[in-house]
N, C-alpha and C positions, 0 to 999 in steps of 0.2 A: 622355456625350461622352468623347472621349479625354482622359485626364488629362494627357498630355504635350504638348498642343497648344502648340508653342513660340511661335507668333505672339502669343498673349495677353499674355505678359510684356513685349512691346515696346510695348504700347499700340495703340489703333486707328489712330493717325496713321500708323504704319508700313505699314498696309494700303493707304493711298491713294497711288497713283502721283503723283509730283510734277507731271507734266505735266497731271494732271487736277484739281489744286487751284486754284480760281480765286483770283486775287490780290485781287479786290474783289467786292462784291455784283453789279456790272454785268458781270463777266467772263462770257464765253460758257460755256454748259453744255449737255450733251447733252439732246436732246428725249426726254422719258420715253415709252417705248413700252409701259409697263405690265408689262414682263417682265424686262428686262435688269438685271443686277447688276454690281457693281464699276464703276459709272459715277457721275459727278457730274451731278446734275440740279437744276433749280429746282422746289421743291415748295411747294404752298399751305400757309401756316401753319395754316389751319383744318383741314387734313387730317392733321396730325401728332398722334398720340396720345402721351400722357405714358408714359414707361417705367415699368411697374408694379414693376420691380425696382430702381428708383433708390435707391441707398443713402444719398443726402444727405437729411437731414431739415431743415436750416436753409439759407436763402439770404439773405445779407446784403443788405438793401435799399439801402444806400449803394453797395455794389459793383455791384448791378444797375443803379442809376441811372447810374453811371459808364460801364458797358458800353452802356447805351441811348444815352448821349450820343456814345460812340465810334461806334456803329452809325449814328446819324443823320449823322455826319460822313463816315465812311469805308465804311459798309456792313458786311455780315457777311463778314469776311475768311477765316475758317476754316470750311469746311463742317461741318455737323452730320453725324452718322452715323445711318442709319435702316435698318429692314428693311420689306419690303412686308407689308401685311395686306389682308384683304378690303375694309376700309373706307378704306384709304389707306396710311399709314406709321406705324410705331411707332418712337419715339425710342430710340436706344441710348446715345448720348452727345451732350451739347450742350444740356442743359435751360436753363442760364443764358442761352445765346445765343437760344434760342427765346423765353424769357420776355421778354428785353430787346427782341427784334425785335417782339414783339407790342406792348410798351409804346411802341415807336418808330413803330408804325402800319404796319410792313411787311406786305405781303400774301404775299410769297414769300421763301424763303431757300435758299441752296445746300445740297445734301445729298448725301452719299456713300451709295449704296445697296449693302448687302452681303446675302449669303444667310445666314440663321440657321435651322438645321434644326429646333430645338425650344427650349422655354422654358429648359431647363437651360443650354443654350449661351448663350442670351440673358442669363440671370442672370449667368453667369460672365464674359461679355464686359463687361457693365455694371459689375459689381463691380470687376473688375481694371482696367478703364479708369479708373474713379474713383480707385482706389487709387494710380494713377500720378501723380495730382495732389498738390499740396502744401497745398491749402486745406481738406482734410477735417479735422474736429476728431477728437480721440482716440476719442470714443464712436462716431462714424460709422465710423472705421477698425475698431474692435473689432467693431461690428455686422456690417460687411462680412466680416470674417474668419469670424465665427460662421455667417453665411449660406453662405459657401463650404463650410464643414464640414457643416452640417446639410442644406442644400438641394442642394448639388452633389456631396455624397459624398466630399469631399476630406479627407485627414488634415492635421494641423497641419504635418507635414513637407512635404506637397505644396503647401499654401498658402504656406509660407515660400519654396519654390523659385519658385512662380509670381509672387510679388510681390517677390522679390529681397531678402528679409529673413531674419535668423537665426530659427530656431525659437523661441528664448527670447524674442525680440521679439514674435512672434505670441502666445505664451503670456501675456506680461505685458499685452498689450492686451486679451486675452480676459478677464483677471481684473478689468478695469475694469467689466465688465458685472455683477459681483456687488455693486457698490456700490448703496446705496439710490437710488431713482429721482430724488429731488430733487438729489442730487449729480451724477448723470449729466446731468440737464437743465442744471445750472449749467455743466458742462463744455461741453456742446453750444453754449450761449449765450456762452461765453467769460468767464463770471463767475469761474471758477476755472480754473487751468491743469491740463494733464495731469499735471504734476509733483505738484501738490497731491493729485490723485486717486490717483496711485500711492502716495503716502505714506500716505493713509488706508486703503489696502488692507492695510497692516500691522496694522490693528486688526480683530479679528474681531467685536466687538460693534457692531451697527448703530446703537444709540442713542448710543454713544460716538463713532462715526463722524459722526453728525449733529451732536453737540455741537461737535466740533472743526470741522466744516464751517461752522457758524454763527459760530464764533470767527474763522475765516479771512475770512469776509465782513465781520464787524463790526470786526475789528482789523487787517485787511490783513496777516495773517501771511504771511511768505515761505515758500517750499517748504522751505528749510533749517530754519526755525523749527518747522514742522510735523513734519519728519522727526526733529528732536531731541526734540520732545515725545513722539512715538510711541516713540522709542528708550528714553527715560527711564522711561516708563510700563511698557514691556516688561521693562526691567532690574529694576524693583521686583518685578514678578510672578515673574520667574525666580528671583531670589535670596532673596526672603523665604520662599519655599516649601521651601528646602533644609533637611532635618532635620540635627540635630547629628551629628557623626561618632562621638560617644560611643555605646557599645553600650547596649542595654536600652531596652525600650519606654517605661518610666517616664521615663527621661532624655529620650528623644525628645519625649514628650508635654510634659514640663516645658519643654523648649527651645522647642517650638512655642507653648506658652502665653505664654512670655516674649516671643517675637517678636510675637505678636498684641497683647499689652499695649503694647509699645513703639510699634507702628504705630497703635494706637487713640489713644494720647496724641499722636503726631505728626500724625496726619491728622484727629483729632477726629470719628471715625465708627467704626462697628462693622467689624472686620476679622476674617476667618477664613482661617487657613492650613491647607491640606490636603495633607500629604505624600503622595507617590505612590511608585511603584517606581523603583529605580535612582537614588535621589537627586533625582528629579524631583518636581514638585508644582505646586500653583496657589494663588493668593491671591485672595480675594474681598473687594472693598472696597465697602461699601454706601453709597449716597447716597439722599437723600430728596426731591430736587427738582432742577430744571434749574440753579437757582442754586447748590445744594450741589455738583453735579457741576462746575460752572464754578469753584467755589472749590478743589476738589481738583485740577483741571487747572492752576490757578495755582500750587499747591504743587509739583506735578510739574515745572513749568517752571523753578522756582527751585532744583531739585536740581542739585548739581554732579556 
């Protein structure tokens, strides 16, 4: 599909002429002739297929109940958007409204019918329409960006233009998908925030990420506290691995051995310092159980 299709960035609502948007469920709608597009009609709920490209993974049951009660009182005010299929209609946007309408016992809902040429266009419409909303969680947003790149053939720059975000924002969301699945699931459920998740990205070790994640849940750590803990841990790794400026491999080895000994005494565990090129290096701190790792993290949090 054409990458620069400007209408997508405005959301599907901009496609619907105002004089064709029914104010309530009982508002008049065109009679479906089975062929016309760009019209608002009433469609049988049972003939609406779920959007296979729906980026949302979680639907809040409380929010759905509130929407159902609103529909019972006022009807479906905003039409859903569909495309025609051989079996009826396929949903493009409005799954919450369809679910709530079914719960409310409605047989029909107003729907705006548009022409979609192929599945790639369907996917792009569905993803970008959902990204215009504010109730997607960070993992759903990240997954939508990835699908636009992998399945629609867009670059990060193209995605950023279509969704109206900086490229760095798109990149940072995509990095969330590198976190362990339990952390991603917790973000989807709202158990931890996107800020917590972004802080954990600063740690490369997945086991350490999981340990900090469990501490966030058990101790209610703030985003700021997690960021500070990650920063202090990284500070130790960067600075402990710097070799002495004095020349001579023996002196460097002696300096490294001294650093290792001091860290062993301070941390109460085996520590290895590995100097690298250009004054860089790494430090390996060993731990022997989850409790031992938790103890080390407590020590890091106390560093000034």
